[in-house]
Structure formats: C-alpha cells, structure tokens
BAMAR-919249 format. One record per residue: x, y, z of N, C-alpha, C, O, CB in turn; residue number from 1; residue in one letter. Coordinates in steps of 0.1 Angstrom, whole numbers. Glycine has a CB too. Example, Ala and Ser with C-alpha at 12.3 -4.5 7.8 and 13.67 -1.06 7.14 Angstrom:
# residues 2
NODE     nc1     nc2     nc3    cac1    cac2    cac3     cc1     cc2     cc3     oc1     oc2     oc3    cbc1    cbc2    cbc3     i   aa
NODE     132     -57      78     123     -45      78     132     -33      78     142     -33      85     113     -45      90     1    A
NODE     128     -22      71     137     -11      71     129       0      79     134      11      80     141      -6      57     2    S
# end
This chain:
# residues 180
NODE     nc1     nc2     nc3    cac1    cac2    cac3     cc1     cc2     cc3     oc1     oc2     oc3    cbc1    cbc2    cbc3     i   aa
NODE     -79     216    -110     -67     208    -109     -71     196    -100     -76     198     -89     -55     215    -104     1    M
NODE     -67     184    -104     -71     172     -95     -61     170     -85     -49     174     -86     -73     160    -104     2    S
NODE     -65     163     -74     -56     160     -63     -47     148     -67     -50     141     -76     -64     156     -50     3    A
NODE     -35     147     -60     -27     135     -63     -34     122     -60     -43     122     -52     -14     136     -54     4    P
NODE     -31     112     -68     -38      99     -67     -39      94     -52     -49      89     -48     -31      89     -75     5    K
NODE     -28      95     -45     -27      89     -31     -37      97     -22     -39      92     -11     -13      89     -26     6    E
NODE     -41     109     -26     -50     116     -17     -65     115     -20     -73     120     -13     -46     131     -18     7    R
NODE     -68     107     -31     -82     105     -35     -88      94     -27     -81      85     -22     -83     102     -50     8    L
NODE    -101      94     -25    -108      83     -18    -105      70     -25    -106      69     -37    -123      86     -18     9    C
NODE    -102      60     -17     -98      47     -22    -110      39     -27    -108      27     -32     -91      39     -12    10    Q
NODE    -122      44     -26    -134      37     -31    -135      39     -46    -142      31     -53    -147      41     -24    11    C
NODE    -128      49     -51    -128      52     -66    -137      63     -70    -139      65     -82    -131      39     -73    12    G
NODE    -143      70     -60    -153      80     -63    -147      93     -68    -153     101     -75    -161      84     -51    13    C
NODE    -134      95     -66    -126     107     -70    -127     118     -61    -120     129     -63    -132     111     -83    14    G
NODE    -133     117     -49    -134     128     -39    -121     128     -31    -114     118     -30    -146     126     -30    15    A
NODE    -118     140     -25    -106     141     -17    -111     140      -2    -119     148       3     -99     155     -19    16    V
NODE    -107     129       5    -112     127      18    -107     136      29    -112     136      40    -109     113      22    17    P
NODE     -96     144      27     -91     153      38     -82     146      47     -76     135      44    -103     159      45    18    G
NODE     -81     151      59     -72     146      69     -79     144      82     -90     149      84     -60     156      72    19    V
NODE     -73     136      91     -79     133     104     -77     146     113     -67     152     113     -72     121     111    20    F
NODE     -88     151     119     -88     163     127     -81     162     140     -75     171     145    -101     169     129    21    P
NODE     -81     150     146     -75     148     159     -69     134     160     -73     125     152     -84     151     171    22    R
NODE     -60     132     169     -54     119     171     -63     110     180     -68     114     191     -41     120     178    23    T
NODE     -66      97     175     -73      87     183     -65      75     182     -65      68     172     -88      86     178    24    R
NODE     -58      71     193     -50      59     193     -58      46     191     -52      37     186     -41      59     205    25    T
NODE     -70      46     196     -78      34     195     -81      30     180     -82      18     177     -91      36     202    26    S
NODE     -81      40     171     -84      37     157     -71      38     149     -71      35     137     -94      47     152    27    D
NODE     -60      42     155     -47      44     148     -47      57     139     -40      58     130     -45      32     139    28    G
NODE     -56      66     143     -57      79     135     -47      89     142     -46      90     154     -71      84     135    29    Q
NODE     -40      96     133     -31     106     138     -35     119     131     -37     120     119     -16     103     134    30    T
NODE     -36     130     140     -40     143     135     -32     147     123     -19     146     124     -40     153     146    31    A
NODE     -38     152     113     -31     157     101     -27     147      91     -23     150      79     -18     164     105    32    G
NODE     -29     134      94     -27     123      84     -38     122      74     -50     124      78     -24     109      91    33    Q
NODE     -36     119      62     -47     118      52     -56     106      55     -51      96      59     -41     117      38    34    P
NODE     -69     108      53     -78      97      54     -78      89      41     -74      94      30     -93     103      56    35    R
NODE     -81      76      42     -81      67      30     -94      68      23     -95      66      11     -78      53      34    36    R
NODE    -105      71      30    -119      71      25    -126      83      29    -123      89      40    -126      58      28    37    F
NODE    -136      88      21    -146      97      26    -154      90      37    -155      77      36    -155     103      14    38    M
NODE    -161      97      46    -169      90      56    -179      81      49    -187      85      41    -176     101      65    39    R
NODE    -179      68      53    -188      58      48    -184      52      35    -191      42      31    -201      65      47    40    G
NODE    -175      57      28    -171      52      15    -164      38      16    -163      31       6    -163      62       7    41    H
NODE    -158      35      27    -151      22      29    -161      11      28    -157       0      25    -144      22      42    42    D
NODE    -174      14      30    -185       4      28    -189       2      14    -196      -8      11    -197       8      37    43    K
NODE    -185      11       5    -189      10      -9    -182      -2     -17    -187      -7     -27    -186      23     -16    44    R
NODE    -170      -6     -12    -163     -16     -19    -170     -29     -16    -170     -34      -5    -148     -16     -14    45    I
NODE    -175     -35     -27    -182     -47     -26    -173     -59     -30    -167     -57     -41    -196     -47     -34    46    T
NODE    -173     -69     -23    -165     -80     -26    -173     -91     -33    -184     -95     -28    -157     -86     -14    47    V
NODE    -169     -96     -44    -176    -106     -51    -168    -119     -51    -156    -119     -54    -179    -102     -66    48    T
NODE    -174    -130     -46    -167    -142     -46    -159    -144     -33    -156    -135     -26    -159    -144     -58    49    G
NODE    -154    -156     -31    -147    -160     -19    -132    -154     -19    -126    -154      -9    -146    -174     -17    50    P
NODE    -127    -150     -30    -113    -145     -31    -111    -131     -27     -99    -127     -26    -108    -148     -45    51    D
NODE    -121    -123     -24    -120    -110     -19    -118     -98     -29    -113     -88     -25    -109    -110     -10    52    G
NODE    -122    -100     -41    -120     -89     -51    -133     -87     -59    -142     -96     -60    -109     -92     -61    53    Y
NODE    -134     -75     -65    -145     -72     -74    -139     -68     -87    -128     -62     -88    -154     -60     -68    54    A
NODE    -146     -72     -98    -141     -69    -111    -145     -55    -116    -157     -53    -116    -145     -80    -121    55    I
NODE    -136     -47    -120    -139     -34    -126    -141     -36    -141    -131     -40    -148    -127     -23    -123    56    D
NODE    -153     -34    -146    -156     -37    -160    -149     -28    -170    -147     -32    -181    -171     -36    -162    57    K
NODE    -146     -16    -166    -139      -7    -175    -124     -11    -177    -119     -10    -188    -140       7    -169    58    Q
NODE    -117     -14    -166    -103     -17    -167     -99     -31    -168     -88     -35    -172     -96     -10    -156    59    T
NODE    -108     -40    -163    -105     -54    -162     -97     -58    -150     -94     -69    -148     -97     -59    -174    60    G
NODE     -95     -48    -141     -88     -50    -129     -97     -58    -119    -109     -56    -119     -83     -37    -122    61    C
NODE     -91     -67    -112     -97     -74    -101     -93     -66     -88     -83     -68     -83     -93     -89    -100    62    W
NODE    -102     -57     -84     -99     -47     -73    -101     -54     -60    -112     -59     -56    -108     -35     -74    63    V
NODE     -90     -55     -52     -90     -61     -39     -99     -53     -29     -98     -41     -28     -76     -62     -33    64    W
NODE    -109     -60     -23    -118     -53     -15    -117     -55       0    -126     -51       8    -132     -56     -19    65    G
NODE    -107     -63       4    -105     -66      18     -95     -56      24     -95     -44      21    -102     -80      21    66    L
NODE     -86     -61      32     -76     -53      39     -66     -46      29     -61     -53      19     -67     -62      48    67    Q
NODE     -64     -33      30     -55     -25      22     -45     -19      31     -48     -13      41     -63     -14      14    68    I
NODE     -32     -22      28     -21     -16      36     -20      -1      33     -25       4      23      -8     -24      33    69    A
NODE     -12       6      41     -10      20      39      -3      23      26      -5      34      20      -1      26      50    70    R
NODE       4      14      20      11      16       7       2      14      -4       6      16     -16      23       7       6    71    D
NODE     -11      10      -2     -21       9     -12     -23      -5     -18     -32      -8     -26     -18      17     -23    72    G
NODE     -14     -15     -13     -15     -29     -18     -25     -36      -9     -25     -34       3      -1     -35     -18    73    Y
NODE     -32     -46     -15     -41     -54      -8     -33     -64       0     -22     -68      -3     -50     -62     -17    74    G
NODE     -38     -68      12     -32     -78      21     -42     -89      24     -54     -87      24     -27     -71      34    75    R
NODE     -37    -101      26     -45    -112      29     -38    -121      39     -26    -123      39     -48    -121      16    76    V
NODE     -46    -127      48     -41    -136      59     -43    -150      54     -55    -154      54     -47    -133      73    77    W
NODE     -33    -157      51     -34    -171      46     -22    -179      52     -11    -174      53     -34    -172      31    78    R
NODE     -25    -191      57     -15    -200      62      -7    -194      73       5    -196      74      -6    -205      51    79    S
NODE     -14    -186      82      -7    -180      93       2    -168      90      10    -164      98       1    -190     100    80    G
NODE       1    -163      77      10    -151      73       1    -140      67      -9    -143      61      20    -156      63    81    K
NODE       5    -128      69      -1    -117      63       7    -114      50      18    -110      51      -2    -104      72    82    N
NODE       1    -116      39       8    -116      26       2    -106      16      -9    -102      18       8    -130      19    83    R
NODE      10    -101       7       4     -92      -4      -6    -100     -12      -3    -112     -16      15     -87     -13    84    P
NODE     -18     -95     -13     -29    -102     -20     -26    -105     -34     -30    -116     -39     -42     -94     -19    85    A
NODE     -19     -97     -42     -16     -99     -56      -7    -111     -57      -8    -119     -66     -11     -87     -63    86    H
NODE       3    -112     -48      12    -124     -49       5    -137     -45       7    -147     -52      24    -121     -39    87    R
NODE      -4    -136     -35     -11    -148     -30     -20    -153     -42     -20    -165     -45     -19    -145     -18    88    W
NODE     -28    -144     -48     -37    -149     -59     -29    -153     -71     -33    -163     -78     -47    -138     -62    89    L
NODE     -18    -147     -74     -10    -151     -86      -5    -165     -84      -6    -173     -93       2    -141     -88    90    Y
NODE       1    -168     -72       6    -181     -69      -5    -191     -69      -3    -203     -72      13    -181     -56    91    E
NODE     -17    -187     -64     -28    -197     -63     -33    -200     -77     -36    -212     -80     -40    -190     -55    92    K
NODE     -34    -191     -87     -39    -193    -100     -29    -197    -111     -32    -204    -120     -47    -181    -104    93    L
NODE     -17    -191    -110      -7    -193    -120       4    -203    -116       8    -212    -123      -1    -180    -124    94    I
NODE       9    -201    -103      20    -209     -98      30    -201     -91      28    -188     -90      26    -217    -110    95    G
NODE      41    -207     -86      51    -199     -79      57    -188     -87      59    -189     -99      61    -208     -73    96    P
NODE      61    -177     -80      68    -166     -87      83    -171     -87      88    -174     -76      66    -153     -79    97    I
NODE      90    -170     -98     104    -175     -98     112    -167     -88     110    -155     -86     110    -173    -112    98    P
NODE     122    -174     -82     131    -168     -73     138    -156     -79     143    -157     -90     141    -179     -67    99    V
NODE     139    -146     -71     146    -134     -76     138    -124     -84     142    -113     -88     158    -138     -84   100    G
NODE     125    -128     -86     116    -119     -94     105    -114     -85     102    -119     -74     110    -126    -106   101    L
NODE      99    -103     -89      87     -97     -82      77     -94     -92      80     -94    -104      91     -84     -73   102    E
NODE      65     -91     -88      54     -89     -97      52     -74    -100      51     -66     -91      41     -95     -91   103    L
NODE      52     -71    -113      49     -57    -117      35     -56    -121      30     -64    -129      59     -53    -129   104    D
NODE      28     -46    -116      14     -43    -120      14     -35    -133      17     -23    -133       6     -35    -109   105    H
NODE      11     -42    -144      11     -36    -157       0     -25    -158       2     -15    -166       9     -46    -168   106    L
NODE     -11     -27    -150     -22     -17    -150     -19      -5    -141     -27       4    -141     -35     -24    -146   107    C
NODE      -8      -6    -133      -5       5    -124     -15       7    -113     -15      17    -106      -2      18    -131   108    R
NODE     -24      -3    -110     -33      -2     -99     -28     -12     -88     -29     -24     -90     -48      -6    -104   109    N
NODE     -24      -6     -77     -18     -14     -66     -28     -24     -60     -25     -34     -54     -13      -5     -55   110    R
NODE     -41     -20     -61     -51     -29     -55     -56     -40     -65     -63     -49     -61     -64     -21     -52   111    R
NODE     -51     -40     -77     -54     -51     -87     -47     -64     -84     -35     -64     -81     -51     -46    -101   112    C
NODE     -55     -75     -84     -50     -88     -82     -52     -97     -94     -51    -109     -93     -56     -94     -69   113    V
NODE     -55     -92    -105     -58     -99    -118     -44    -105    -123     -35     -97    -126     -65     -90    -128   114    N
NODE     -42    -118    -123     -30    -123    -127     -25    -119    -142     -14    -119    -145     -30    -138    -127   115    P
NODE     -35    -116    -150     -31    -112    -164     -26     -98    -164     -21     -93    -174     -43    -113    -173   116    S
NODE     -28     -90    -153     -22     -77    -152      -9     -77    -144      -3     -66    -142     -32     -68    -144   117    H
NODE      -4     -88    -141       8     -90    -133      19     -97    -141      16    -106    -148       6     -97    -120   118    L
NODE      31     -92    -140      42     -98    -148      54    -100    -139      59     -90    -132      46     -90    -160   119    E
NODE      60    -112    -138      72    -114    -130      84    -107    -137      87    -110    -148      75    -129    -127   120    P
NODE      91     -98    -130     102     -91    -135     113     -90    -124     110     -92    -112      98     -76    -140   121    V
NODE     125     -86    -127     135     -84    -118     132     -71    -110     125     -62    -115     149     -83    -124   122    T
NODE     137     -70     -98     135     -57     -90     140     -45     -97     133     -35     -97     142     -58     -77   123    P
NODE     151     -46    -104     156     -35    -112     147     -30    -123     144     -18    -125     169     -38    -118   124    G
NODE     141     -40    -130     132     -37    -141     119     -31    -135     113     -22    -141     128     -50    -149   125    E
NODE     114     -36    -124     102     -31    -118     104     -16    -114      95      -8    -115      99     -39    -105   126    N
NODE     116     -13    -109     119       1    -105     119      10    -117     114      21    -118     132       2     -97   127    I
NODE     126       5    -128     127      13    -140     113      15    -147     111      26    -153     136       6    -150   128    R
NODE     104       6    -145      91       8    -151      82      17    -142      72      22    -147      84      -6    -152   129    R
NODE      86      19    -130      78      27    -121      77      42    -125      85      47    -133      84      26    -107   130    G
NODE      68      49    -118      66      63    -122      77      72    -117      78      83    -122      53      68    -115   131    S
NODE      86      68    -108      97      76    -103     109      75    -111     119      81    -108      99      73     -89   132    G
NODE     110      66    -121     122      64    -129     125      76    -138     116      82    -144     120      51    -138   133    A
NODE     138      80    -137     142      92    -145     146      88    -159     145      96    -168     153     100    -138   134    K
NODE     152      77    -160     158      73    -173     150      62    -180     144      54    -173     173      68    -171   135    L
NODE     151      61    -193     145      51    -201     156      42    -206     168      44    -204     136      57    -212   136    T
NODE     152      31    -212     162      22    -218     170      29    -229     182      27    -231     155       9    -224   137    H
NODE     163      38    -236     170      45    -247     180      55    -241     191      56    -247     159      54    -255   138    A
NODE     177      61    -229     187      69    -223     199      61    -219     210      66    -220     181      76    -210   139    D
NODE     197      49    -213     208      41    -209     217      37    -221     229      37    -220     203      28    -202   140    A
NODE     211      34    -232     218      30    -244     226      42    -249     238      41    -253     209      25    -255   141    E
NODE     220      54    -248     227      66    -253     240      68    -244     250      72    -248     218      79    -252   142    R
NODE     238      66    -231     249      68    -221     260      58    -224     272      62    -224     244      66    -207   143    I
NODE     257      46    -227     267      35    -230     275      38    -242     286      34    -243     260      22    -230   144    K
NODE     268      44    -253     275      45    -266     280      59    -269     287      61    -278     265      41    -276   145    T
NODE     276      69    -261     280      83    -263     295      86    -260     301      80    -251     271      92    -255   146    S
NODE     300      95    -268     314      99    -265     314     112    -257     325     117    -254     322     102    -279   147    S
NODE     302     117    -253     301     129    -245     307     126    -231     307     114    -227     287     134    -244   148    E
NODE     311     136    -224     316     134    -210     304     131    -201     292     133    -204     323     146    -205   149    T
NODE     307     125    -190     296     121    -180     289     133    -175     277     133    -173     303     114    -168   150    S
NODE     296     145    -174     290     157    -169     280     162    -180     269     167    -176     300     167    -165   151    I
NODE     284     162    -192     275     167    -203     263     159    -204     252     164    -205     283     167    -217   152    E
NODE     264     146    -204     252     137    -205     243     139    -192     231     140    -194     256     122    -206   153    I
NODE     250     139    -181     242     141    -168     234     154    -169     222     154    -164     252     141    -156   154    A
NODE     239     165    -173     232     177    -174     220     176    -184     209     181    -181     241     189    -179   155    R
NODE     222     170    -195     212     169    -205     200     160    -201     189     161    -205     217     164    -218   156    S
NODE     203     150    -192     193     141    -187     188     144    -173     180     136    -168     198     126    -188   157    L
NODE     194     154    -167     190     158    -153     192     147    -143     184     144    -135     175     162    -153   158    S
NODE     204     141    -144     208     131    -134     222     134    -129     229     143    -135     208     116    -140   159    V
NODE     227     127    -119     240     130    -114     251     123    -123     248     113    -129     241     124     -99   160    A
NODE     262     130    -124     273     124    -132     277     110    -127     281     101    -135     285     133    -131   161    P
NODE     275     107    -114     279      94    -108     269      83    -114     273      72    -116     278      94     -93   162    S
NODE     257      87    -117     247      78    -123     252      74    -137     251      62    -141     233      84    -124   163    T
NODE     256      84    -145     262      81    -158     274      72    -157     275      62    -165     265      95    -165   164    V
NODE     283      75    -148     295      66    -147     291      52    -143     297      42    -148     304      72    -136   165    R
NODE     281      50    -134     277      37    -130     271      29    -142     273      17    -143     267      38    -118   166    R
NODE     264      36    -150     258      29    -162     269      25    -172     269      14    -177     248      38    -169   167    I
NODE     279      34    -174     290      31    -182     298      19    -177     304      12    -185     299      43    -184   168    R
NODE     300      18    -164     308       7    -158     300      -6    -158     305     -16    -155     312      11    -144   169    R
NODE     287      -5    -160     279     -17    -160     273     -21    -146     269     -32    -144     287     -29    -165   170    G
NODE     274     -11    -137     269     -13    -123     254     -11    -123     247     -18    -116     276      -4    -113   171    V
NODE     249      -1    -130     235       2    -131     230       0    -145     238       0    -155     232      17    -126   172    A
NODE     217      -3    -146     211      -5    -159     217     -17    -167     221     -16    -179     211       7    -168   173    W
NODE     219     -28    -160     225     -40    -166     214     -48    -172     202     -44    -171     234     -48    -156   174    T
NODE     217     -60    -177     207     -68    -183     198     -75    -173     188     -81    -176     213     -79    -192   175    S
NODE     201     -74    -160     193     -79    -149     191     -94    -150     179     -99    -149     179     -72    -149   176    D
NODE     201    -102    -152     200    -116    -153     197    -121    -139     203    -117    -129     212    -123    -159   177    K
NODE     187    -130    -137     183    -136    -124     193    -146    -120     197    -155    -128     169    -142    -125   178    V
NODE     198    -145    -108     208    -154    -102     201    -167     -98     190    -166     -92     216    -148     -91   179    M
NODE     207    -179    -100     200    -191     -96     200    -192     -81     195    -202     -76     207    -203    -102   180    P
# end
C-alpha cells in the first residue's frame, strides 16, 4: 500500500521521508512533523533556466524547483512580495488573472507552473473540482430537479440535508457568475 501523496518525498522519488525526530528551532523543525524530503533529496531538484522550474517530460509539468511552501505550492519573491509561483509565471507569460478568479491546476500538481496546465476559474468551481468535493454537477442537477425530500436525497448522496436545501434555494452550486 502506498503512502498518502503529502507524505512522499517532494523530489518525486516516491520514498517516504518520515518525521523529524526532535525539535530544532533554528531550522524550524518540530518533532513528529513530516519531513518534506529524504535526506539529501532536496538537492535533486534541478532548476533549468532563469524562471526556476524544470520540465517533467512525462507529464509536461513545469515543476517549480525553488521555494516550496508547506501547502506544496511554489513561492517566488518578486517586486518586494512573496507570491505564488504559478500565479506569477501565468501573469508574466499570459497576462493578468481576471478579478474574482483563481487558477486551477488541471494537472493536479501544486508545484506545476506551466500556464497551459492552469485555468482561471471561480473559487467555487475550483473547490468543486478539488479532490475533497463530495458532489458533482450531475448530483447538483439531480437535487435541483428531484421531487424527493431533502433528507432522502441527503442520505443517498452522503451529505447533510442543509446542503441539499442550500442547493435548492440557489445559495450553493450556483452558476458562479463573476462580479465586476
């Protein structure tokens, strides 16, 4: 059985790096916290070019090789700000991200900064596309059109009845029109 993705070495080797054995405040290490890399594997990430990424030939991802935040997204220091690397490179190569939208990683690789793997979407759509989403668009349509009670639908979809009621009232799972 393989380890959860967030527990694997971030160099991509597939090994499980374990946890920090003791707390060292100088390094920001806390005992029992998971390590991001196997010992020495943080040096494996090679950066090609001045923009800080390496191209993965199998996936086409531009894997960020510089600073990585605890949430797994690349970070870059530009114009006096610490910014998400995927947003910075998208704006540099494509243009500004429309107001009210955020970038969805279509490849599901948080370290990827390839603009062709990024799509501007509403925050609600980004959440629905995520791995933690319980409902699909088809489920939402079923809820809106069904004559079943909220409790019956909620049981069949393993969600709270209040979720079903919010969808029926148009509070949740709306068309997500971007406000000017």
